[in-house]
C-alpha positions in Angstrom: -33.7 -18.0 9.7 -30.6 -16.9 8.0 -28.0 -19.4 6.7 -24.6 -19.6 8.2 -22.9 -19.7 4.8 -23.2 -18.1 1.4 -25.0 -20.0 -1.5 -22.7 -22.3 -3.5 -21.0 -20.7 -6.6 -19.5 -22.8 -9.4 -16.7 -21.0 -11.2 -15.1 -23.8 -13.2 -15.5 -27.3 -14.6 -12.8 -29.5 -16.1 -13.3 -30.7 -18.8 -16.1 -28.4 -20.0 -17.4 -30.9 -22.5 -17.7 -34.6 -22.9 -19.9 -37.6 -23.5 -22.2 -39.2 -20.8 -20.3 -40.8 -17.9 -17.4 -38.4 -18.4 -15.5 -37.8 -15.2 -15.4 -34.0 -14.4 -13.9 -31.8 -11.6 -16.1 -29.0 -10.4 -14.5 -26.0 -8.7 -16.0 -23.0 -7.0 -16.8 -21.4 -3.6 -18.9 -22.6 -0.6 -19.5 -26.0 -2.1 -20.5 -27.5 1.2 -18.9 -28.6 4.5 -18.9 -32.3 3.8 -20.7 -35.2 2.2 -23.7 -34.9 4.4 -24.0 -31.1 3.6 -24.2 -31.8 -0.2 -27.8 -32.5 -1.1 -28.1 -31.7 -4.8 -25.9 -31.7 -7.9 -27.2 -31.3 -11.5 -25.3 -31.0 -14.8 -27.4 -30.1 -17.9 -30.5 -30.8 -15.9 -29.3 -34.5 -15.0 -29.1 -35.4 -11.3 -25.4 -36.4 -10.7 -25.6 -36.6 -6.9 -25.1 -40.4 -6.8 -21.8 -40.1 -8.6 -20.7 -37.0 -6.6 -17.7 -37.2 -4.4 -17.1 -34.2 -2.2 -13.4 -33.3 -1.9 -13.4 -29.9 -0.2 -15.4 -26.6 0.0 -14.0 -25.6 -3.4 -13.9 -29.0 -5.2 -16.3 -31.8 -6.2 -15.7 -34.7 -8.5 -18.5 -36.6 -10.3 -19.6 -38.2 -13.6 -21.9 -36.6 -16.1 -25.0 -38.7 -16.8 -27.2 -38.8 -19.9 -29.2 -35.6 -20.3 -31.7 -34.2 -22.8 -30.0 -30.8 -23.0 -26.8 -30.6 -25.1 -25.5 -27.6 -23.0 -26.5 -26.5 -19.5 -25.6 -25.2 -16.1 -23.9 -26.9 -13.1 -26.0 -26.3 -10.0 -24.9 -27.3 -6.5 -27.3 -27.4 -3.6 -26.2 -27.6 0.1 -27.9 -27.7 3.5 -25.8 -24.8 4.7 -26.1 -22.6 1.7 -29.1 -23.6 -0.2 -29.4 -23.7 -4.0 -26.4 -22.2 -5.7 -25.5 -20.5 -9.1 -22.8 -20.9 -11.6 -20.8 -18.8 -14.1 -19.8 -21.7 -16.5 -21.6 -24.3 -18.5 -21.0 -27.9 -19.7 -21.5 -29.2 -23.2 -22.8 -32.8 -23.5 -21.5 -34.6 -26.6 -23.4 -37.5 -28.3 -21.7 -40.8 -27.6 -20.1 -42.5 -30.6 -20.8 -46.2 -31.2 -17.5 -48.1 -31.5 -17.7 -51.7 -32.5 -15.3 -54.4 -31.4 -13.7 -54.3 -34.9 -13.7 -50.5 -35.4 -10.4 -48.6 -35.2 -10.2 -46.0 -32.4 -7.7 -43.4 -31.6 -8.5 -43.5 -27.9 -8.8 -46.2 -25.3 -12.4 -47.5 -24.9 -13.5 -48.0 -21.3 -14.8 -51.5 -21.2 -16.0 -51.5 -17.6 -19.4 -53.1 -16.9 -21.6 -50.1 -16.2 -24.4 -50.9 -13.9 -27.6 -49.1 -12.9 -26.4 -46.7 -10.2 -29.9 -46.0 -9.2 -30.1 -49.4 -7.6 -26.9 -49.1 -5.7 -27.8 -47.2 -2.5 -24.7 -48.2 -0.6 -22.9 -44.9 0.2 -19.8 -46.7 1.4 -18.7 -47.6 -2.2 -17.8 -44.6 -4.3 -19.8 -44.6 -7.6 -16.7 -43.3 -9.3 -15.1 -46.7 -9.2 -17.9 -48.2 -11.4 -17.3 -51.7 -10.1 -19.0 -54.7 -11.8 -21.6 -56.9 -10.1 -21.0 -58.6 -6.7 -18.6 -61.4 -7.3 -19.4 -63.4 -4.2 -23.2 -63.3 -4.8 -24.0 -62.4 -1.1 -25.1 -59.2 0.5 -22.3 -56.6 1.0 -21.9 -55.5 4.6 -19.6 -52.5 5.0 -17.5 -52.6 8.1 -16.1 -49.7 10.2 -12.4 -50.3 9.2 -11.1 -46.9 8.0 -9.6 -46.8 4.5 -6.3 -45.4 5.9 -5.9 -48.3 8.3 -6.4 -50.8 5.4 -3.8 -48.9 3.3 -1.3 -49.2 6.2 -2.1 -52.9 6.7 -1.8 -53.8 3.0 0.8 -51.4 1.5 0.8 -51.4 -2.3 -2.4 -53.6 -2.5 -6.0 -52.8 -3.4 -9.4 -54.0 -2.5 -10.6 -53.8 -6.2 -10.6 -57.3 -7.6 -10.2 -55.9 -11.1 -6.8 -54.5 -10.0 -3.5 -56.4 -10.6 -2.7 -55.8 -6.9 -5.9 -57.3 -5.6 -5.9 -58.4 -2.0 -8.7 -60.8 -1.1 -8.2 -60.1 2.7 -8.6 -56.4 2.1 -11.8 -57.0 0.0 -13.3 -59.2 2.8 -12.4 -56.8 5.6 -13.8 -53.9 3.7 -17.0 -55.5 2.4 -17.8 -58.5 4.6 -16.3 -57.8 8.0 -19.6 -58.6 9.7 -20.7 -61.4 7.4 -21.1 -64.8 9.1 -19.1 -67.9 8.3 -22.1 -69.7 6.7 -22.6 -66.8 4.3 -18.9 -66.9 3.4 -19.2 -70.6 2.8 -22.1 -69.9 0.5 -20.1 -67.2 -1.3 -17.3 -69.9 -1.9 -19.9 -72.1 -3.6 -21.1 -69.3 -5.8 -17.5 -68.6 -6.9 -17.1 -72.3 -7.8 -20.3 -72.4 -9.7 -19.2 -69.3 -11.7 -15.8 -71.0 -12.5 -17.4 -74.3 -13.5 -19.9 -72.5 -15.8 -17.1 -70.7 -17.4 -15.2 -73.9 -18.0 -18.3 -75.8 -19.1 -19.1 -73.1 -21.6 -15.8 -73.4 -23.3 -15.9 -77.2 -23.4 -19.5 -77.2 -24.8 -18.4 -74.8 -27.5 -15.6 -77.3 -28.5 -18.0 -80.3 -28.3 -20.5 -78.6 -30.5 -18.0 -78.0 -33.3 -16.4 -81.5 -33.3 -18.7 -82.9 -36.0 -17.9 -80.0 -38.3 -14.2 -80.6 -37.8 -14.6 -84.3 -38.5 -16.6 -83.7 -41.7 -13.9 -81.3 -43.0 -11.2 -83.8 -42.2 -13.1 -86.6 -44.0 -13.7 -84.3 -47.1 -10.0 -83.4 -47.3 -8.9 -87.0 -47.0 -11.3 -88.2 -49.8 -10.1 -85.5 -52.1 -6.5 -86.4 -51.5 -7.3 -90.1 -52.1 -9.1 -89.4 -55.3 -6.2 -87.3 -56.7 -3.7 -90.1 -55.9 -5.8 -92.8 -57.5 -6.1 -91.1 -61.0 -2.6 -89.9 -61.1 -3.5 -86.3 -61.9 -1.3 -84.9 -59.1 1.8 -86.5 -60.6 1.2 -85.1 -64.1 -0.2 -81.7 -63.5 0.5 -81.2 -59.9 -2.0 -81.3 -57.1 -5.2 -79.4 -57.4 -4.4 -77.4 -54.3 -1.2 -76.3 -55.8 -2.9 -75.1 -58.9 -5.6 -73.4 -56.8 -2.9 -71.7 -54.8 -1.2 -70.5 -58.0 -4.5 -69.2 -59.4 -5.2 -67.3 -56.2 -1.7 -65.8 -56.1 -2.1 -64.5 -59.7 -5.5 -63.1 -58.9 -4.1 -61.4 -55.8 -1.2 -59.9 -57.8 -3.6 -58.7 -60.5 -5.9 -57.1 -57.9 -2.9 -55.5 -56.2 -1.8 -54.1 -59.5 -5.2 -52.7 -60.3 -5.9 -51.2 -56.8 -2.5 -50.4 -55.5 -2.7 -46.7 -56.1 -6.4 -46.5 -54.9 -5.5 -48.5 -51.7 -2.5 -46.3 -51.1 -4.5 -43.2 -51.3 -7.1 -44.7 -49.1 -4.5 -45.6 -46.4 -3.0 -42.2 -46.6 -6.4 -40.6 -46.3 -7.2 -42.8 -43.4 -3.9 -41.9 -41.7 -4.6 -38.2 -42.3 -8.2 -38.6 -41.1 -7.0 -40.3 -38.0 -4.4 -37.7 -37.3 -7.0 -34.9 -37.7 -9.4 -36.7 -35.4 -6.6 -37.0 -32.8 -5.8 -33.3 -33.2 -9.4 -32.4 -33.0 -10.2 -34.6 -30.0 -7.1 -33.5 -28.1 -6.8 -29.9 -29.5 -6.8 -28.7 -25.8 -3.4 -30.3 -25.2 -1.8 -29.4 -28.6 -2.9 -25.8 -28.3 -2.0 -25.5 -24.7 1.7 -24.4 -25.0 0.6 -21.5 -27.3 -2.3 -20.6 -25.1 0.0 -20.5 -22.0 2.3 -18.1 -23.8 -0.6 -15.8 -24.7 -2.2 -15.9 -21.4 1.1 -15.1 -19.6 1.6 -12.1 -21.8 -2.0 -10.9 -20.9 -1.5 -11.6 -17.3 -4.3 -14.1 -17.1 -2.4 -16.4 -14.7 -5.6 -17.9 -13.3 -6.5 -19.3 -16.8 -3.0 -20.7 -17.2 -3.2 -22.4 -13.8 -6.7 -24.0 -14.5 -5.5 -25.2 -17.9 -2.4 -26.7 -16.4 -4.3 -28.5 -13.7 -6.6 -29.9 -16.4 -3.7 -31.0 -18.6 -1.9 -32.5 -15.6 -5.0 -34.6 -14.5 -5.5 -35.9 -18.1 -2.0 -36.3 -19.4 0.3 -36.2 -16.4 0.9 -40.0 -16.5 0.3 -40.7 -20.2 2.6 -43.2 -22.0 1.6 -41.9 -25.5 4.8 -40.5 -27.0 3.2 -37.6 -28.8 1.2 -36.7 -25.6 4.4 -36.9 -23.6 6.2 -34.6 -25.9 3.5 -32.0 -25.9 3.1 -32.2 -22.2 6.9 -31.7 -21.7 6.5 -28.4 -23.6 3.7 -27.5 -21.2 5.9 -28.3 -18.2 8.7 -26.2 -19.6 6.5 -23.2 -20.0 5.0 -23.7 -16.5 8.5 -23.7 -15.1 9.2 -20.4 -16.8 6.0 -19.1 -15.3 7.1 -20.1 -11.8 10.3 -18.2 -12.3 8.4 -15.2 -13.6 6.0 -15.1 -10.7 8.7 -15.6 -8.1 10.6 -12.6 -9.6 7.5 -10.5 -9.5 6.9 -11.6 -5.9 10.3 -10.5 -4.8 10.1 -7.2 -6.6 10.0 -4.0 -4.4 8.0 -2.0 -3.8 4.9 -4.2 -4.1 1.4 -4.0 -2.7 0.1 -6.6 -0.2 -2.6 -7.6 -2.7 -0.1 -8.4 -5.4 2.1 -10.3 -3.0 -0.8 -12.5 -1.8 -1.9 -13.1 -5.4 1.6 -14.2 -6.6 2.0 -16.4 -3.6 -1.3 -18.2 -4.3 -0.3 -18.6 -8.0 3.0 -20.2 -7.0 1.2 -22.4 -4.4 -1.2 -23.6 -7.1 1.7 -24.3 -9.4 3.4 -26.3 -6.7 6.5 -24.2 -6.8 9.6 -25.6 -4.9 10.6 -24.2 -1.6 8.5 -21.7 0.3 7.7 -18.6 -1.8 5.8 -16.9 1.0 8.8 -16.9 3.3 11.1 -15.7 0.5 8.7 -12.8 0.1 8.8 -12.0 3.8 12.6 -12.1 3.9 12.8 -9.8 0.8 10.3 -7.4 2.3 12.2 -7.2 5.5 15.4 -6.4 3.7 13.6 -3.8 1.7 12.3 -2.0 4.8 15.7 -1.9 6.4 17.2 -0.5 3.2 14.5 2.1 3.0 15.3 3.2 6.6 19.0 3.4 6.0 18.6 5.2 2.7 16.4 7.7 4.3 19.1 8.6 6.8 21.8 8.8 4.1 19.7 11.0 1.8 18.9 13.5 4.6 22.6 13.7 5.5 23.9 14.1 2.0 21.1 16.3 0.7 21.1 19.6 2.6 18.7 21.3 0.3 16.1 20.3 -2.3 14.2 17.1 -2.7 16.0 13.7 -3.2 14.1 10.6 -4.1 14.5 7.3 -2.3 13.7 4.2 -4.3 10.8 6.0 -6.0 9.6 7.5 -2.7 10.0 11.3 -2.3 11.7 12.6 0.8 9.3 15.5 1.1 6.5 15.1 3.7 3.3 15.4 1.7 -0.2 15.5 3.1 -1.0 12.0 1.9 1.8 10.3 3.9 0.9 7.6 6.3 2.0 9.7 9.3 -0.4 12.5 8.3 -3.3 10.2 7.7 -2.9 8.7 11.2 -2.5 12.1 12.7 -5.7 13.3 11.0 -7.7 10.2 11.7 -6.7 9.8 15.4 -5.2 13.1 16.6 -3.2 13.0 19.7 -3.7 15.7 22.4 -0.7 18.0 22.3 0.3 19.9 25.4 3.0 22.1 23.9 2.4 25.4 22.3 4.1 24.1 19.1 1.8 23.2 16.3 2.7 22.0 12.8 2.1 24.9 10.5 -0.4 24.3 7.8 1.5 26.0 4.9 4.0 24.1 2.8 6.8 26.4 4.0 7.0 24.4 7.2 8.9 21.7 5.4 11.7 24.1 4.6 11.7 25.8 7.9 11.8 22.8 10.2 15.2 21.4 11.2 16.7 18.5 9.2 16.5 16.0 12.1 12.8 16.7 12.6 12.0 16.1 9.0 14.1 13.0 9.0 12.3 11.6 12.0 8.9 12.3 10.4 10.1 10.7 7.1 11.6 7.7 8.8 8.4 7.1 10.8 6.4 7.5 7.7 8.5 4.7 6.0 8.0 2.4 8.9 4.3 3.1 9.3 3.6 2.6 5.6 5.6 -0.6 5.2 5.4 -2.5 8.5 1.6 -2.9 8.7 1.6 -4.7 5.3 4.6 -6.7 6.4 2.8 -7.8 9.6 -0.4 -8.6 7.8 1.6 -10.7 5.3 3.0 -12.7 8.2 -0.5 -13.2 9.8 -1.9 -14.5 6.5 1.2 -16.7 6.2 0.6 -18.2 9.7 -3.2 -18.8 9.4 -3.0 -20.2 5.9 -5.2 -17.7 4.2 -2.2 -16.7 2.1 -2.4 -19.9 0.1 -6.1 -20.4 -0.2 -8.9 -17.8 -0.3 -11.5 -20.5 0.4 -9.8 -21.9 3.4 -9.2 -25.2 1.6 -7.2 -27.6 3.9 -5.0 -29.4 1.4 -1.9 -31.2 2.3 0.3 -28.6 0.7 -1.5 -25.8 2.6 -1.1 -27.6 5.9 2.6 -28.2 5.2 3.1 -24.5 4.5 1.3 -23.5 7.7 3.5 -25.9 9.7 6.6 -24.2 8.2 5.2 -20.9 9.2 4.8 -21.9 12.8 8.3 -23.1 12.9 9.6 -19.7 11.7 7.9 -17.6 14.4 11.1 -16.9 16.2 12.8 -15.8 12.9 9.9 -13.4 12.1 10.1 -12.0 15.7 13.7 -11.3 15.2 12.8 -9.4 12.0 10.3 -7.2 13.8 12.9 -6.6 16.6 15.5 -5.6 14.0 13.1 -3.1 12.3 12.1 -1.5 15.6 15.7 -1.4 16.9 16.9 0.1 13.5 14.2 2.8 13.9 15.2 3.6 17.4 19.0 3.7 16.7 18.5 6.0 13.6 16.4 8.4 15.8 19.0 8.3 18.6 21.8 8.9 16.1 20.0 12.1 15.0 18.8 13.4 18.3 20.5 11.5 21.1 24.0 10.6 19.8 25.4 10.3 23.3 23.3 7.3 24.0 25.0 5.2 21.2 28.4 3.5 21.2 31.2 4.6 18.8 30.4 1.7 16.5 26.7 2.5 16.4 27.5 6.2 15.8 29.5 5.3 12.7 26.6 3.5 11.3 23.6 5.6 12.5 25.2 9.0 13.3 26.9 11.5 11.0 24.5 14.4 11.8 25.6 18.0 12.3 24.8 18.6 16.0 26.4 22.1 16.4 22.9 23.7 16.7 20.9 21.6 19.1 17.1 21.4 18.7 14.9 23.5 20.8 12.2 22.2 23.1 9.4 22.9 20.6 10.9 20.8 17.9 11.7 18.0 20.3 8.1 18.1 21.3 7.2 17.7 17.7 9.6 14.7 17.5 8.0 13.1 20.6 4.6 13.5 19.0 5.7 11.8 15.8 7.3 8.9 17.7 4.2 8.5 19.7 2.1 8.4 16.6 4.4 5.7 15.3 4.1 3.6 18.4 0.3 3.9 18.4 0.1 2.9 14.9 2.3 -0.2 15.5 0.4 -1.1 18.7 -2.9 -1.0 16.7 -1.5 -3.9 14.6 -1.5 -6.0 17.9 2.3 -6.4 17.7 3.4 -7.8 21.1 4.4 -5.1 23.5 7.8 -6.7 24.1 8.7 -6.0 20.5 7.8 -2.3 20.9 9.6 -1.8 24.2 12.6 -0.2 22.5 10.3 2.5 21.2 8.9 3.1 24.7 12.5 3.4 25.9 13.3 5.9 23.2 10.2 7.9 24.1 11.4 8.0 27.7 14.8 9.3 26.8 13.4 11.8 24.3 11.0 13.2 27.0 13.8 13.6 29.5 16.0 15.2 26.9 13.1 17.5 25.8 12.5 18.5 29.5 16.2 19.3 30.2 16.5 21.2 26.9 13.4 23.2 27.6 14.6 24.1 31.1 18.0 25.1 29.9 16.6 27.3 27.2 14.1 28.8 29.6 16.9 29.5 32.1 18.9 31.2 29.3 15.8 33.2 28.4 15.2 34.3 32.0 18.8 35.3 32.4 18.5 37.6 29.3 15.5 39.2 30.9 17.8 41.4 33.0 18.9 43.1 29.8 15.4 44.1 29.1 14.8 45.9 32.4 13.8 49.5 31.6 13.2 50.7 35.3 9.9 52.2 34.4 7.5 51.8 37.4 3.8 51.4 36.9 1.1 52.3 39.4 1.7 49.3 41.5 5.4 50.2 42.0 6.8 47.4 39.7 8.4 47.2 36.3 7.5 44.9 33.4 10.1 42.3 34.5 7.8 40.2 36.7 5.2 40.0 33.9 8.0 39.0 31.4 9.2 36.4 33.8 5.7 34.9 34.3 5.1 34.8 30.5 8.4 33.0 30.0 7.5 30.4 32.7 4.0 29.9 31.3 5.4 29.3 27.8 7.8 26.8 29.3 5.0 24.9 31.1 3.0 24.8 27.9 6.0 23.4 26.0 6.5 20.8 28.7 2.9 19.5 28.7 3.3 16.9 26.0 6.7 15.6 27.3 5.3 15.5 30.8 2.1 13.8 29.7 2.3 10.1 30.5 0.7 7.9 27.9 -0.3 4.2 28.6 2.9 2.1 29.1 5.1 5.2 29.7 6.9 6.1 32.9 6.0 9.3 34.7 8.7 11.9 34.6 9.3 14.4 37.4 11.9 17.2 36.6 11.4 20.0 39.1 14.1 20.3 41.8 14.9 23.1 44.2 17.6 24.3 41.7 15.6 24.2 38.6 12.4 25.8 40.0 13.8 28.5 42.3 17.1 29.7 40.7 15.5 31.3 37.7 14.0 34.5 39.2 17.0 34.9 41.6 19.4 34.8 38.7 17.7 37.8 37.1 17.9 39.9 40.2 21.4 39.0 41.1 22.4 40.2 37.6 20.6 43.5 38.3 21.7 44.5 41.8 25.4 44.9 41.1 26.4 48.5 41.2 22.9 49.8 41.4 21.5 53.0 43.0 19.1 53.2 46.1 16.1 54.0 43.9 16.6 50.9 41.7 17.1 48.7 44.8 13.8 49.9 46.0 12.3 49.0 42.6 13.9 45.5 42.9 12.4 45.1 46.3 9.0 46.0 45.0 9.4 43.5 42.2 10.4 40.8 44.6 7.3 41.5 46.8 5.1 41.3 43.6 6.7 37.9 42.7 5.9 36.5 46.1 2.4 37.8 46.4 1.2 37.3 42.8 3.6 35.8 40.3 4.5 32.6 42.1 0.8 32.0 43.0 -0.1 32.4 39.4 2.6 29.9 38.4 1.2 27.5 41.0 -2.2 27.6 39.2 -0.5 27.0 35.9 1.4 24.1 37.3 -1.7 22.4 38.6 -3.6 23.2 35.3 -0.8 21.5 33.4 -0.8 18.4 35.6 2.3 19.0 37.7 1.9 17.3 41.0 4.8 19.1 42.7 3.3 22.6 42.3 3.1 23.2 46.1 6.7 22.2 46.7 7.9 24.3 43.7 6.2 27.4 45.0 7.3 26.9 48.7 11.0 26.4 47.7 10.8 29.3 45.3 9.3 31.7 47.9 11.9 30.6 50.5 14.7 31.4 48.1 13.0 34.7 47.1 12.8 35.7 50.8 16.5 35.1 51.3 17.3 37.4 48.4 14.7 39.9 49.5 16.2 40.0 53.0 19.7 40.6 51.5 18.4 43.4 49.3 16.4 45.0 52.0 19.4 45.1 54.4 21.5 46.6 51.7 19.0 49.3 51.0 18.4 50.1 54.7 22.1 50.3 55.2 22.5 52.7 52.4 19.4 54.7 53.5 19.8 54.8 57.3 23.5 55.4 57.6 23.3 59.0 56.3 20.3 59.7 58.5 21.9 58.3 61.6 25.2 59.9 60.8 23.6 63.4 60.5 21.7 63.2 63.9 24.6 64.1 66.2 26.0 66.9 64.0 22.5 68.3 63.6 21.8 68.3 67.3 25.0 70.1 68.3 25.1 72.5 65.3 25.7 76.1 66.4 27.5 75.0 69.6 24.2 73.7 71.0 24.6 72.5 74.6 22.1 70.7 76.7 23.5 72.4 79.8 22.9 75.9 78.6 19.7 75.8 76.7 16.9 78.4 76.4 13.3 77.5 77.2 11.9 75.3 74.4 9.5 76.9 71.9 9.1 74.2 69.4 10.5 71.1 67.5 13.8 71.7 65.6 14.8 68.4 63.8 12.0 66.6 61.6 12.0 67.6 58.0 12.5 64.2 56.1 10.4 63.7 52.9 9.6 60.1 52.0 9.0 59.4 48.3 8.9 55.5 48.2 6.5 52.9 47.0 3.3 52.7 49.0 3.8 49.0 49.6 7.4 49.4 50.8 7.0 52.5 52.9 6.0 50.6 56.2 8.7 48.1 55.9 11.5 50.5 55.0 10.5 53.2 57.5 10.2 50.7 60.3 13.8 49.6 59.7 15.1 53.1 59.4 13.3 54.2 62.5 14.8 51.4 64.4 18.3 52.7 63.5 17.3 56.3 64.3 15.7 55.3 67.7 18.8 53.3 68.6 21.0 56.3 67.7 18.9 58.7 69.7 19.0 56.4 72.7 22.8 56.3 72.4 23.1 60.0 72.0 20.9 60.7 75.1 22.8 58.3 77.2 26.1 59.9 76.2 25.1 63.3 77.5 26.8 63.9 80.9 24.2 66.4 82.3 21.1 68.3 81.3 19.8 71.6 82.4 16.2 71.9 83.2 15.5 73.6 79.9 17.8 71.1 78.1 16.0 68.1 79.6 12.6 69.5 78.5 13.9 70.2 75.0 15.3 66.7 74.6 12.1 65.1 75.9 10.1 67.3 73.5 12.3 66.2 70.5 12.1 62.6 71.4 8.3 62.5 72.0 7.6 64.6 68.9 9.6 62.1 66.8 8.1 59.1 68.5 4.5 60.4 68.0 5.2 61.4 64.4 6.2 57.9 63.4 4.0 56.0 65.7 2.4 53.8 62.9 5.9 52.5 62.0 7.3 51.7 65.4 8.4 48.2 66.1 9.2 46.6 69.5 12.9 47.3 68.9 12.3 51.0 68.1 9.8 51.4 71.1 12.5 50.0 73.4 15.1 52.4 72.1 12.8 55.5 72.5 12.0 54.3 76.0 15.6 54.0 76.9 16.3 57.5 75.5 13.5 59.0 77.6 14.8 57.1 80.7 18.2 58.7 80.2 16.7 62.2 80.5 16.0 63.9 83.9 12.4 63.5 84.9 10.0 66.5 84.9 9.4 67.5 88.5 6.8 70.3 88.2 3.4 70.3 86.7 4.3 73.5 84.9 7.0 71.7 82.9 4.6 68.8 82.1 2.0 71.2 80.9 4.5 73.1 78.8 5.6 69.9 77.2 2.1 69.0 76.3 1.4 72.4 74.9 4.5 72.3 72.8 3.6 68.8 71.5 0.1 69.9 70.5 1.6 73.0 68.8 4.0 70.8 66.8 1.2 68.5 65.8 -0.9 71.4 64.7 1.8 73.2 62.7 3.1 70.0 61.1 -0.3 68.4 60.4 0.2 68.1 56.6 3.6 66.5 57.1 2.3 64.2 59.9 -0.5 62.9 57.7 2.1 61.5 55.3 3.0 59.0 58.1 -0.6 57.8 58.6 -1.4 55.0 56.1 -4.9 53.8 55.7 -4.1 50.4 57.1 -0.7 49.2 58.3 0.7 46.2 60.1 4.4 46.3 60.8 6.3 43.6 58.8 8.1 41.2 61.0 10.9 39.2 59.4 
């Protein structure tokens, strides 16, 4: 079964040497989740678990016990991680025996050490090293929390060796469940201890009384003896003489040993000073070590040494220690300023920012360095974006550097990395060229948008990650230690959420406004244009470059969305994309319309086998290219609004505009070619465009084709009427003069011998022949009916000749007769006198057969393989 946590790792111990029972602080990683998780702690092979006090997952405090080894490892064992390892060691010093009369440069701890192996009560921390039980009864720990006791007795202590000892605190903490009888017995024990102490002092005095009395008697006897023999009056008292002798001896001794004793005192002072320097060399060398480590960049070492010095000498009252410690504080304050300056430097990596923030947090720097860094980074990003715009406007050619960042788009930019790692499907025909010349060929606004997007994509992710680390507290502690300072900083971060949200909004809004200033200046106010505009918009961007811009902005939006930035903060980018798509669509349509209009200038009137010119194919190619260019702007990404751009005007006006430009002042032959082109557009081109529309995801393809065909038919009808009018008027106008040429008269006519009036040659397009001939024949038939009805009288031969002419014409163009032309021929025949005799009818039939036989070749021209009259 795998453990939930990594094995413990000890990375530091402070101090790293000392005598037995020295209090040490162990630091590292994964040192357990609590008191119950810590199951083993050894230093130099000695079990120190009884004195261990678990502080956090990265800190344990304990006392070093006696051990056989002078130097050894620090091993921590936990339930969750098992036996750990270490990267440091501890040196055990041999204890020095200091007597009660020996001089010492340090304070000697005089606490009554007791056998900690016998104290199994986990409630009392072994670190306190309390003396024996003063009440002499069994200690019964209660369930009153320590924090509640501190609140109930502010400024007091439950330690009876303390000056602020509170008996009530002690009883609630150690005897909350003890019975009243046991407490009464404890009072008796205290009284016995007090009486024993008083009796001991009194017995000592009683035992020495006899000695005092004997000394007093001896002195009185000597004094009486001296007074009785009178010696004291003559030579002075014996004690006086003895005192004089002793003073002379002392002066002689001082004279003899003054120099020796002076050297000895000086040597002792020097030795004591050297001992102090040696014992506390860590503190005295610390200012210089701090300077050296700062120069080398070993800030971790400086922080560890400072923590060690602060715990040992932070509250010292020794003047020399206070003086040295003040020097340490002065250098630490300079280090705080240095680290803060490095933190606020730009540009800077996210790793360095986190490192400097943790250093300042460990040094307890005033204020909130992390928030200062976030504010500075926000200003830096805004300045980068604004400088990017100014540099592109002022620098028309060449490369200009922006704060150490080149303006040229290299292949290692953040935008290119995103594009290569997660390519977006591109519907347009435009593709970014692979050669480096693309940078110089692309318009300035396009390169600006790509560079601006690269600035945002490269800076904003680290900015967002810095904020996330700031909120969850990982910015201040890699081990997740929940200290009071870390919790305070996390609370400050939660209170600044609205401020940070405003920063993100400002960055995205600045991005959108700068892009609008370059591509959509009409969407900004005058004030915004002065700040974000200034571009040369005389030459508007084409649809292909706008498609590239849309692709770039989409990449930026996808990159920011991947950071899990709330959608409401990115809505302005979605709005920008919507406007860019609409602008790209309108621009592409306008340019396509202009290209289609210019197709009229390319008409060469060369007809192929199908009776059309190259113009329909050029038009179809132009429209296909437009649809390909519109694919990406029309593509609807998640969160975007679908855009529909085709209307009756935009979809159907383009081919008509070509033809209207062509038909002015044009000959009949070219009119016929145009009609053939229109027919091809209806039957082939528009159907092909419908397939392309559906293939590119346009849902209005059916409507587009229907409206376009309706408009095309209107134009075709107009052209056809124009052509028929030009073609039929000469034919109709020549009928009457042709019939009556040579003073022909239906009243005086010779017997008919054959047909006299059908010699037209039709050289038109195969597809248009039925339609054109049908219309012309309608005009001819109508004219023939009128002419026949205008004849006042027919002779027999004249009636037969007229019927022969009409029947021959009708039979010759039979495939192209319409209901209107048939009616006209019928009316013409009805206007003629009817044939009365069978001989006339037989003659008419023979003449018709003769006509068909002699004109067989010409009549075959009027017999298409398959024909259905076109009805419009």
